[in-house]
N, C-alpha and C positions, 0 to 999 in steps of 0.2 A: 515511756521515754528511754528507760534503761535498755529495753529490747532494741530500739532504734540505734542506740549508742553501740550496742554489741554488734549489730549488723554493719555499722559504719567502721568500727574499729577492727573487725575480724580480718579483713583481707591482708593487712600489712603486719599486724601484731596479734596473732591469734592466741598467744599464751599470756596476754596481759588482761587485768581486770578493766572493764570499760570505764569504771569510776576513775581510773587513772587519767583518762582523757579530761574529765571535768577538773580533777585536782591539778592537772598540768597547766590549765589556763590561768594567766596572771591574775585575773579578776577574782578567782576563787581560792588562790593559794593562802594557806593559813587556816582554812576551815577544817574542823575535825571530821572524822568519818561519818558520824551520824548526820551532821549538817550537809555534807556532800551528797549523801544518799537522798536526803529530803529534797535538796536542791535539784538533783538530777531528775526527780519526778516532775518538777515544775518547768524544766526546760523543754522547748519545742524545737525539733529539728526542721530546718528549712533549706531547700535547694534553690539556688538562684542562677539561671543561665547567664552567660556573658551578654552584656548589653541591656539586661533587665534592671528595672529600678526597684530598690529596696523600700525607699520612702522619698517623698518630695518635699522641697522647701515649703514651709507653711502647714504641713500636715500636723495633726494632733499627735503628741508623743505618748504612745501607749505601751512602749517596750524598749529595752535595749537589746543589743545583739553582740555575740562573740563570733568572730570569723574563724572557722575551723580550717578551711582550705580555700585557695583562690586569691583573689585580689579585688578590692573595691575602690572606687574613686568618689571623692566628695566634691560637690560643685555648688556655686552660688550664682544667682541671677546677676547679670551685668548687661544692662541695655537690652538689646533684642536677643542676646544669647546668654551663655553662662561661662563662668570662669572656674577652672579646676583649682581647688584650694588644698588638696592633699590626697593621700592614698592610705588605705587601711590594709594591713597585711595579716596573715594568719596568726592567731593568738591575741589580736587586738580587739578592743570593744568599739562599738559604734552606736550612737544614739543616746549616750549617757548624759550629755549636756542638757538636752531638752527634758529628759526624764527627771533630772535633779531640779531644774528651774521651774518646771511646770509650764514652760512656754512652748509655742509651736516649733517644729523643726526649723533650724536655721539654714539648712542646706539640703540639697538632693544627693542621695547616695545611690550609685549605680555599679553593677558588677562589671569589672574590667576583664574578668575571666570567669569561667564556670566556677561557682563558689558554693560552699556549704557553710551554714551558720547554725547556731542555736539561739533561740529567742527566749528572753526572760521578760514576762509581762510586768506591768506596773504593780499589779496586786502581788505577784510573787516577789518582786523587788522590795516592796514594803514589808513583807514578812521577813525577808532576809535582813533588812535594815533593823527591824525590831529585835530579832534574836542575835544578830551578829553585827553590831555597830561598826566594827573595824572594816568590814567589807564596804560599807557606805563611805567611810573615809577614803578607802582606796579608790573607789569610783570617783569621788570628788577630786582627788589628785590627778587622776587620768583626764578629767574634764579640764582642769587647769592647764595641763600639758597640751591638750588639744587646742585650747584657746591661744596659747603661745605659738604653736605651730601655724595656726591660721593667720598669724600676722605676717607670714613670709610666703613667698612663692614656693611650691614644691621643688626640692632640689633634685639633682640628677640621681637616678636610681639604676644600679647595675642590673641589667636584664638577667632573669633567671630562666627564661624560656624564649626560644627563637623558633619561628615557623618558617620553613622553606617551602614555598608554594609554586608549583608549576602552572603557568597560565596558558600553555599551548601543548599539544601532543608532541611526542618524540624529542623531548628535551633531556639532556644528560643530568637529570635531577639527582639520581642516586650517586653518581660519581662526584657531583658537587657536594653532596651531603657528606660523603666519606672524606673528602679533602677538608671540608670545614670542621668535621669531627676531629680529625687529627690535629688541626691547627689549634682548636680550642682546648685539647687535652693538655696543652702546656700550662694552662691556668688552673687545672683541677679536674675532678671527675666530670665526664660528660656522658649523657645517654641519648641515643637516637631512638625516637618513638615513632613508629609508622602505624598504618591502619590495622595491620594484623596484630601487633602487640597490644593495641589499645581496645580491641574489640571486646565489648561487654563490660568495660570498666566504667564505674561512675566517677564523679568529680573527685571524691575522696580517695579512691583507689589510684586515679591518675596522679593526684598530688603525692601519694606515697611513692610512686615511681620516680618522681622528681626530687623527693626530699633529701636524698643522699648525694645529689649531683650539684656541681657548680653551675652547670647549664643543662637544660633539657632542650634537645633539638627535635622539633616536630617536623615530619615529612609528609607532604600532601601532594601527590602527583596529579596530573591533569585528569587521568582516568579513574582516580579514587572516588569513592562514594561521596556525594555532595554533602551529606551530613558530617562526614569526617573532615572534609575541607573546612566547613563552617566551624567545627569544633576546634580545629587548629587555629583559625583566625581568632576565636574567643580566648584560647588559652595563652596565646603568645604575647610577650612584652615587646618583641620586635618582629617585624615581618621582612623576609627576604623573598622578593617576587621575581621569579625567573621567566623571562619572555623571549620570544624570537624577534630579533630586530627587524625582520621582514614584515611583521604585522604590527599594526597600531595597538598599543597596550591598553585598550579600553577597560579591560578587566581590572588592571591595577588602579586606574583612576576611579573606578566604581566602588572599590572596597572602602567602606566607611572607617574612619579612624576613631579608636576608642579613647578619646581625650589625648592629653599631651604625653601620657605615659607610653603610648605605643607609637613608635616611629616605623616608617616603611622605607625600604631600599629596593629600587628596581634594577635588576641585573639583566642586561640585554645580551643575547647570544648572537654574534655575527658569524655568518657562514663563510 
């Protein structure tokens, strides 16, 4: 696991000890160096593409997770469908309530963006609880906070990533992106990320590109690689879809929405 952490950590901060990644997670703060090193050997790294399910409501609780990068959504069954009850952001835990109670999962958790997590199995958690009871108390407090949050609808969340998607050829997508970039710079640092900049980057490395920005603006032109366009759709909190008004925008209607957290705006170009 330490070698996996080194590979995950290296692209953005090559001069730092990978154990600092574990120590920086709120769940493990306060543990000494020996405990952190032992814990790091028990953690399992996991990559979860946007739209994929981490676990489902009713599943047996065999682990808790800490989100390293990306964004997760929590859902509960409601009638024929499901209702979003919250979001999990980088640094937060998920799955701790069922692990503490011994009951099945109370909700479904799905990746809203390409995400990377570490998994702590029930057996490893029991060892941690035995040797470091304070860590268990901290997990219990997190569970209480999660229960309180579940009593309310998820509130508005400022978007950290916006994808500008061209639905037809020969659209002024780059010009629109530059205008949008300059407008957003009034509110803080903004970074434009296109296919060439993101080539070969994994979810953690892409998250590192975003980390110092107020907003990351993803750009996917009509002629870009299909995998890159799909990646932009998975990464974005908000979608700006640019279409030609002379064509019916079937593509915009066909794009699935990743829960309530992702809104879509359709921009029509009139000639």
